C-alpha positions as CSV (number, residue, x, y, z in Angstrom):
1,M,125.4,73.2,97.7
2,F,123.5,75.9,96.3
3,L,121.2,78.2,98.2
4,G,118.3,80.0,96.8
5,L,116.5,82.8,99.0
6,D,112.8,84.1,98.4
7,L,111.8,87.2,99.5
8,G,108.5,87.2,99.9
9,T,105.9,89.9,101.1
10,S,105.4,88.1,104.5
11,G,108.3,86.3,104.9
12,V,111.7,84.9,103.6
13,K,112.2,81.1,102.7
14,A,116.2,79.9,102.7
15,L,116.5,76.7,100.6
16,L,120.0,74.7,100.7
17,I,120.1,71.8,98.1
18,D,122.4,69.5,97.0
19,E,123.6,68.8,93.4
20,A,121.3,66.3,93.0
21,Q,118.9,69.0,94.0
22,N,117.9,66.8,97.2
23,P,116.7,69.8,99.8
24,V,119.3,69.8,102.6
25,A,118.1,72.4,104.8
26,E,115.6,75.5,104.9
27,G,114.9,78.6,107.0
28,H,112.1,81.3,107.7
29,A,111.7,84.7,109.2
30,P,108.5,87.0,109.0
31,L,108.0,90.1,107.5
32,T,105.3,92.7,108.2
33,V,103.9,95.3,105.9
34,Q,102.9,98.5,106.5
35,R,99.9,100.6,105.8
36,P,100.2,104.0,107.1
37,H,97.3,105.3,104.8
38,P,94.6,103.6,102.9
39,N,96.0,102.3,99.4
40,W,99.5,102.4,100.6
41,S,101.6,99.0,101.2
42,E,105.3,99.4,102.2
43,Q,108.2,97.9,104.3
44,D,111.5,98.7,105.6
45,P,114.2,97.6,102.8
46,D,116.6,96.5,106.0
47,T,114.3,94.1,107.3
48,W,114.7,92.1,104.3
49,I,118.3,92.3,105.2
50,S,117.4,90.9,108.6
51,A,115.2,88.4,107.7
52,C,117.6,86.8,105.0
53,D,120.1,86.8,107.4
54,D,117.7,85.2,110.1
55,A,116.8,82.8,107.2
56,I,120.0,82.0,106.5
57,A,121.0,81.3,109.8
58,A,118.2,78.6,110.4
59,V,120.1,76.8,107.6
60,R,123.4,77.1,109.1
61,A,122.5,75.9,111.9
62,T,120.8,73.2,110.8
63,A,123.6,71.8,108.6
64,P,126.6,73.3,108.8
65,R,128.8,71.2,107.0
66,A,126.7,71.3,104.2
67,F,126.6,74.7,104.0
68,A,130.6,75.2,104.4
69,A,130.4,73.9,100.7
70,L,128.0,76.4,99.2
71,K,128.9,77.6,95.5
72,G,126.2,79.6,94.6
73,I,123.2,82.1,95.9
74,A,120.4,83.4,93.8
75,V,117.4,85.5,94.9
76,S,113.6,85.1,94.2
77,G,111.9,88.6,95.1
78,Q,108.5,89.8,95.3
79,M,108.4,92.3,92.2
80,H,107.7,95.7,91.0
81,G,108.5,97.5,94.7
82,A,110.4,101.0,94.8
83,T,113.6,100.6,96.4
84,L,115.1,104.4,96.6
85,L,118.9,104.6,97.7
86,D,120.6,108.0,98.1
87,K,124.7,108.3,97.4
88,A,125.7,106.2,100.4
89,D,122.9,103.3,99.5
90,K,121.1,103.8,102.2
91,P,117.1,103.5,102.0
92,L,115.7,107.6,101.9
93,R,112.0,105.8,102.6
94,P,109.9,103.0,103.3
95,A,109.8,100.6,99.7
96,I,106.5,101.3,98.3
97,L,105.2,97.4,97.5
98,W,103.9,95.8,94.6
99,N,100.4,95.9,95.8
100,D,100.6,99.6,96.6
101,G,97.9,101.7,95.0
102,R,98.8,105.2,95.4
103,S,99.7,105.9,92.2
104,G,96.2,106.0,90.1
105,A,96.9,109.2,88.9
106,E,100.3,108.8,87.9
107,C,99.5,106.0,86.0
108,E,97.7,108.2,83.6
109,A,100.2,110.8,83.2
110,L,102.9,108.4,82.0
111,E,100.5,106.5,79.5
112,A,100.7,110.0,77.8
113,R,104.7,110.7,77.7
114,A,105.7,107.1,76.4
115,D,104.9,104.2,74.5
116,F,105.0,101.9,77.8
117,R,102.6,99.5,76.2
118,G,105.0,98.9,73.1
119,I,107.9,98.8,74.4
120,G,107.3,97.9,78.1
121,G,104.8,95.4,77.3
122,N,102.3,96.1,80.1
123,I,99.9,99.0,80.9
124,V,101.2,101.4,83.2
125,M,99.0,100.5,86.4
126,A,100.3,101.6,90.2
127,G,101.6,98.3,91.3
128,F,104.1,98.4,88.6
129,T,107.4,100.5,89.8
130,A,107.6,103.5,87.2
131,P,104.4,105.1,88.4
132,K,105.8,105.0,92.1
133,L,108.6,106.8,91.0
134,E,106.4,109.4,89.3
135,W,104.4,109.6,92.5
136,V,107.4,110.5,94.4
137,R,108.7,113.2,92.3
138,Q,105.4,115.0,92.7
139,N,104.5,114.2,95.8
140,E,108.4,113.7,98.0
141,P,110.4,116.0,95.6
142,E,113.1,116.1,98.0
143,I,113.3,112.5,98.7
144,F,113.4,112.2,94.7
145,A,116.4,113.9,94.5
146,E,118.5,112.4,96.9
147,T,118.0,109.4,94.9
148,R,120.6,107.7,93.3
149,K,120.0,104.3,92.6
150,V,116.4,103.0,92.5
151,L,116.2,98.5,92.8
152,L,113.8,96.1,93.3
153,P,113.6,94.0,96.4
154,K,115.5,91.4,95.8
155,D,118.4,93.5,94.0
156,Y,118.7,95.4,97.3
157,V,119.2,91.8,99.1
158,G,121.5,91.4,96.0
159,L,123.6,94.8,96.9
160,W,123.6,93.2,100.5
161,L,125.1,90.0,98.9
162,T,127.8,91.0,96.7
163,G,128.2,95.2,97.0
164,Q,127.1,95.6,93.6
165,H,124.2,96.9,91.9
166,M,122.2,94.5,89.6
167,S,119.1,93.0,88.4
168,E,118.2,90.7,85.9
169,M,115.2,90.5,83.1
170,S,112.3,89.2,84.5
171,D,112.5,91.9,87.6
172,A,113.3,94.4,85.6
173,A,110.2,93.9,83.2
174,G,108.0,94.7,85.8
175,T,109.3,98.0,86.4
176,L,108.0,99.4,83.2
177,W,111.5,100.5,82.1
178,L,112.6,97.8,80.3
179,D,112.8,97.2,76.8
180,V,111.2,93.9,76.9
181,G,111.4,92.6,73.5
182,K,115.4,93.5,73.5
183,R,116.0,92.8,77.1
184,D,117.4,96.2,77.9
185,W,116.6,99.8,80.2
186,S,114.5,102.0,77.5
187,D,115.8,105.5,77.6
188,A,112.5,106.9,76.3
189,L,110.9,105.0,79.3
190,L,113.2,106.1,81.8
191,A,113.0,110.1,80.7
192,A,109.3,110.1,81.2
193,T,109.6,109.5,84.8
194,G,112.5,112.3,85.0
195,M,115.8,109.7,84.9
196,D,117.7,107.7,82.9
197,R,120.2,104.9,83.0
198,S,122.4,105.7,85.9
199,Y,119.2,105.1,88.3
200,M,119.4,101.7,87.1
201,P,121.5,98.8,88.3
202,T,123.4,96.8,85.6
203,L,120.9,94.0,84.0
204,V,122.2,90.2,83.5
205,E,120.1,87.2,82.6
206,G,118.4,85.4,85.8
207,S,120.8,82.4,85.5
208,G,124.2,84.0,84.7
209,A,126.5,85.4,87.2
210,A,125.8,88.6,88.7
211,G,128.4,89.1,91.2
212,N,130.4,87.1,94.2
213,L,129.5,87.0,97.6
214,R,131.1,90.3,99.5
215,P,134.4,88.6,101.5
216,E,133.0,89.8,104.7
217,L,129.8,87.3,104.5
218,A,132.1,84.5,103.1
219,S,134.2,85.2,106.2
220,A,131.1,85.3,108.7
221,W,129.5,82.3,107.2
222,G,132.5,80.5,106.8
223,V,132.5,79.6,103.3
224,G,134.9,79.8,100.0
225,P,134.2,81.7,96.9
226,V,130.6,81.7,96.0
227,V,128.9,82.9,92.8
228,V,125.6,85.1,92.9
229,A,123.4,84.7,90.3
230,G,121.2,87.0,88.4
231,G,117.9,85.2,90.1
232,G,114.3,86.1,89.4
233,G,111.2,88.1,90.0
234,D,109.1,85.7,92.0
235,N,106.8,84.3,89.4
236,A,109.5,83.2,87.3
237,A,111.6,81.6,89.7
238,T,108.4,79.8,90.5
239,A,108.5,78.7,87.3
240,C,112.3,77.8,87.2
241,G,111.4,75.8,90.6
242,L,108.7,73.8,88.5
243,G,110.9,73.7,85.0
244,I,108.3,75.7,83.5
245,T,110.9,76.9,80.7
246,K,109.4,75.5,77.6
247,P,106.7,77.1,75.1
248,G,103.2,76.4,76.5
249,D,104.3,75.4,79.8
250,A,102.1,76.7,82.8
251,F,101.5,77.1,86.4
252,V,98.7,78.3,88.9
253,S,100.0,80.2,91.8
254,L,98.0,80.9,94.8
255,G,100.0,83.6,97.3
256,T,99.0,86.4,98.5
257,S,98.3,86.8,94.8
258,G,97.0,84.7,92.1
259,V,99.3,84.0,88.9
260,L,98.8,82.2,86.2
261,F,101.8,81.9,84.1
262,T,102.7,80.8,80.6
263,T,106.2,80.6,78.8
264,T,106.6,81.9,75.3
265,D,109.8,81.8,72.9
266,H,108.7,85.7,71.6
267,Y,107.9,88.8,73.2
268,A,103.9,89.7,72.3
269,T,101.8,91.9,74.1
270,N,98.0,91.9,75.4
271,T,97.4,95.1,77.0
272,Q,93.9,95.5,76.1
273,S,92.9,92.6,78.2
274,A,95.9,93.5,81.2
275,V,97.6,90.5,80.9
276,H,101.4,91.1,81.7
277,S,103.9,90.5,79.0
278,F,107.5,90.0,80.4
279,C,111.2,88.4,80.0
280,H,111.6,85.1,81.5
281,A,114.4,84.5,84.0
282,V,116.3,82.4,81.7
283,P,117.9,83.7,78.1
284,D,116.0,84.1,75.1
285,T,112.6,83.6,76.9
286,W,109.6,85.4,77.6
287,H,106.1,84.7,79.6
288,Q,102.7,86.1,79.8
289,M,100.7,86.5,83.2
290,G,97.4,86.8,84.3
291,V,97.5,88.1,87.9
292,I,94.9,89.0,90.6
293,L,95.9,90.9,94.0
294,S,94.4,89.0,96.4
295,A,93.9,85.2,96.5
296,T,95.2,83.5,99.9
297,D,95.3,87.4,100.8
298,S,91.4,87.0,100.9
299,L,91.3,84.1,102.6
300,N,93.6,85.4,105.3
301,W,91.5,88.6,105.4
302,L,88.5,86.4,106.8
303,A,90.2,84.2,108.6
304,D,91.7,87.2,111.0
305,L,88.1,88.9,111.0
306,V,86.9,86.0,112.4
307,G,89.9,85.1,114.6
308,Q,90.2,81.7,113.3
309,S,93.0,79.9,110.8
310,A,92.6,79.7,107.1
311,K,93.3,76.5,107.5
312,D,90.3,76.0,109.8
313,L,88.3,77.6,107.3
314,T,89.3,75.5,104.2
315,N,88.7,72.3,106.2
316,A,84.8,73.5,106.6
317,I,84.6,72.8,102.9
318,D,84.0,69.7,100.9
319,D,87.2,68.5,98.8
320,L,84.7,68.1,96.1
321,P,81.6,70.8,96.3
322,S,78.6,69.7,95.6
323,A,77.3,73.0,94.2
324,P,78.3,76.7,94.6
325,S,78.0,78.8,97.7
326,P,74.8,80.6,97.4
327,V,77.0,83.4,98.1
328,T,79.5,85.7,95.4
329,F,82.5,87.0,96.7
330,L,84.6,89.7,94.6
331,P,88.0,89.3,95.7
332,Y,89.2,92.9,95.1
333,L,90.7,93.9,98.2
334,S,93.6,95.6,96.7
335,G,91.7,96.4,93.5
336,E,92.6,93.8,90.3
337,R,94.9,93.8,87.8
338,T,94.3,91.1,84.7
339,P,91.9,91.4,83.1
340,H,90.4,94.5,84.6
341,N,93.2,97.3,85.6
342,A,91.3,98.5,88.5
343,P,93.3,99.8,91.0
344,D,90.7,101.0,92.9
345,A,87.9,98.1,92.7
346,S,86.8,97.3,95.8
347,A,85.8,93.3,97.3
348,S,82.4,92.5,98.3
349,F,79.8,89.8,99.2
350,L,76.6,89.5,96.6
351,G,73.6,87.6,97.7
352,L,74.7,87.3,101.8
353,K,71.4,87.2,103.5
354,R,70.5,86.3,107.1
355,Q,70.9,82.4,107.0
356,H,74.3,82.1,105.8
357,G,77.3,81.8,107.5
358,L,80.7,81.4,107.7
359,T,80.8,77.8,105.7
360,E,78.8,79.7,102.9
361,M,81.4,82.7,103.2
362,T,84.6,81.0,103.4
363,Q,83.2,78.8,100.3
364,A,82.5,82.4,98.2
365,V,86.2,83.6,98.9
366,M,87.8,80.4,97.5
367,E,85.3,81.0,94.6
368,G,85.9,84.4,93.9
369,V,89.4,83.7,93.8
370,A,88.7,80.8,91.2
371,F,86.4,83.0,89.1
372,A,89.3,85.8,89.1
373,L,91.9,83.1,88.0
374,S,89.3,82.3,85.3
375,D,89.0,85.9,83.9
376,C,92.7,85.6,83.9
377,R,92.8,82.3,81.6
378,R,90.1,84.0,79.0
379,A,92.5,87.0,78.9
380,I,95.5,84.7,78.0
381,D,93.7,82.6,75.8
382,G,92.9,85.5,74.1
383,S,96.4,86.3,73.4
384,G,96.8,82.7,71.4
385,A,98.0,80.5,74.1
386,K,95.0,78.3,74.3
387,L,96.3,76.4,77.8
388,E,94.9,73.0,78.5
389,S,96.9,72.2,82.0
390,A,99.1,74.0,84.1
391,W,101.2,72.8,87.6
392,V,100.0,74.4,90.5
393,A,102.3,76.1,93.3
394,G,101.9,78.5,96.9
395,G,100.3,77.8,99.8
396,G,96.9,77.9,98.6
397,S,97.4,74.8,96.3
398,Q,97.4,72.9,99.5
399,S,93.8,72.9,99.6
400,K,92.0,69.8,97.4
401,A,88.4,71.9,97.5
402,W,90.5,75.1,96.1
403,L,92.4,73.0,93.3
404,N,88.9,71.4,92.5
405,M,86.8,74.6,92.4
406,I,90.1,76.3,90.2
407,A,89.9,73.2,88.1
408,A,85.9,73.6,87.6
409,A,86.2,77.3,87.2
410,T,89.2,77.5,84.6
411,G,88.6,74.0,82.8
412,L,92.1,74.0,83.2
413,I,93.6,70.4,84.2
414,L,95.7,70.9,87.3
415,K,99.2,69.2,87.9
416,V,99.9,68.6,91.7
417,P,103.9,68.1,92.3
418,A,104.8,65.1,94.3
419,S,107.2,67.6,96.5
420,G,106.2,70.8,98.4
421,S,109.9,71.5,97.8
422,Q,109.1,73.2,94.5
423,G,108.0,77.1,94.2
424,A,110.6,80.2,93.8
425,A,113.7,79.3,96.5
426,L,114.2,75.9,94.5
427,G,114.0,77.9,91.4
428,A,116.4,80.6,92.5
429,A,118.6,77.6,93.8
430,R,118.3,76.1,90.2
431,L,119.2,79.7,88.7
432,A,122.5,79.2,91.0
433,M,123.3,76.3,89.9
434,A,123.0,77.3,86.5
435,A,125.3,80.7,87.3
436,T,128.1,77.9,88.2
437,G,127.6,76.6,84.8
438,M,125.5,73.1,85.5
439,N,123.5,72.4,82.7
440,D,119.4,70.6,82.6
441,V,118.9,71.8,86.0
442,F,115.2,73.0,85.2
443,Q,113.4,69.5,85.0
444,T,109.5,69.5,86.4
445,P,108.7,67.4,89.1
446,Q,107.3,64.5,89.8
447,L,103.5,64.0,89.1
448,Q,101.6,63.1,92.2
449,E,98.0,63.6,90.9
450,R,95.9,65.5,88.4
451,I,92.9,67.7,89.3
452,T,90.5,67.3,86.1
453,P,87.2,69.9,86.4
454,D,84.4,68.0,87.7
455,P,81.8,68.4,85.0
456,A,78.6,69.0,87.3
457,L,80.4,71.8,89.1
458,A,82.1,73.1,85.7
459,A,78.5,74.0,84.6
460,A,77.1,75.4,87.5
461,Y,80.4,77.7,88.0
462,A,79.6,78.4,84.4
463,E,76.4,79.9,85.6
464,R,77.4,82.0,88.3
465,Q,80.2,83.3,86.6
466,H,77.8,85.7,84.8
467,L,77.0,87.3,87.8
468,F,80.9,88.0,89.0
469,R,81.6,89.0,85.3
470,D,78.4,91.2,85.3
471,V,80.4,93.8,87.9
472,F,82.5,94.6,85.2
473,P,80.3,94.9,81.9
474,A,83.0,96.2,79.8
475,L,85.0,92.6,80.0
476,P,85.1,91.0,76.4
């Protein structure tokens, strides 16, 4: 048996699978985000541990005999979060999350100090870990002085599981301290934020063994020796869950954020269009991503405003819209990454009039996310990828209407998995399997449906996207 833990922003999922990768049991636990100031986004790291413990307890209660045969664990996690620990491995402050935008000024300063784009493969953006530490160094010097280790969210969970400071390549690449081409920490990039390797965890490959489950946990859970794998950043783990490990493979994720992800067999950058270039969670493999910061988060925001569920809102939209909404939505509730690199960008409705209602606004929100993903496709194609199709993942992919919108806006053929089990938790469980020595674990799922771009809707969207893109006239 193998356990995958997916530490998301809004909750934790635990998935137990057998050696044939059949789901055996699941557990879930919620998380909340604190926003004490505008542009801030934080979580208490110890709530990650309690949520993981609760999710695992649910799995144990559902399948106690199966869980007792556990052989491997891996964790997938939200990326970029800065978790600062003291000499006793206690958090010194709330973790600063991936969608926190406070460090805009620090980004500009860091760009001038070191070759983050060439070595780290990415523009210095407020969402990444390095500028968060620079913000702490400048604004909370007493906290920085006490800091002894900096861990990513999933690696704090890994510390709980193993008692060791460890990370892996895909998540570490999102810190801006990794030499992404060499798959090792960069002394030059660390020095730019006043740190050195002593602050960093040990690096392993995501599919490699990083340690063993602590004896105290093994005893409490009633399991024997358990290997803990390196794991992966959430998107790399999702790719592993979908079998996206070969060059040219791609997927679209509709989660809190939105992602267009493609695998490469070499390190390449496209910082001009704010494309992310990271290591994959499997050896000798890299990937590029276009990232938008508010995908389902945009829909959830609207649902919260009107006191309805996101599902109720989407149920009012035809599976194949006959025309674009008369309203256009810019989905920049938390700023934007690809292709704009604009942490201070804001969301807005354009063309909203008295006769428009919730249905038009809902469709506009969904289309705005689709148009933003189309911007990501243009940016990645500019890197030479030339994508034609992509698998889909994430909660938003359950909406047929949304998939039709995205296909029409991006021009991609979307492939819907037959099972809903694919995703970061399955990818983590597969990485755990690989860490115990099993081969050929990263298989693509059975295909349920292909969503091809509707020609009429695609033509209408092409015209509408001129309005959408005019907001950022510098877009190539």
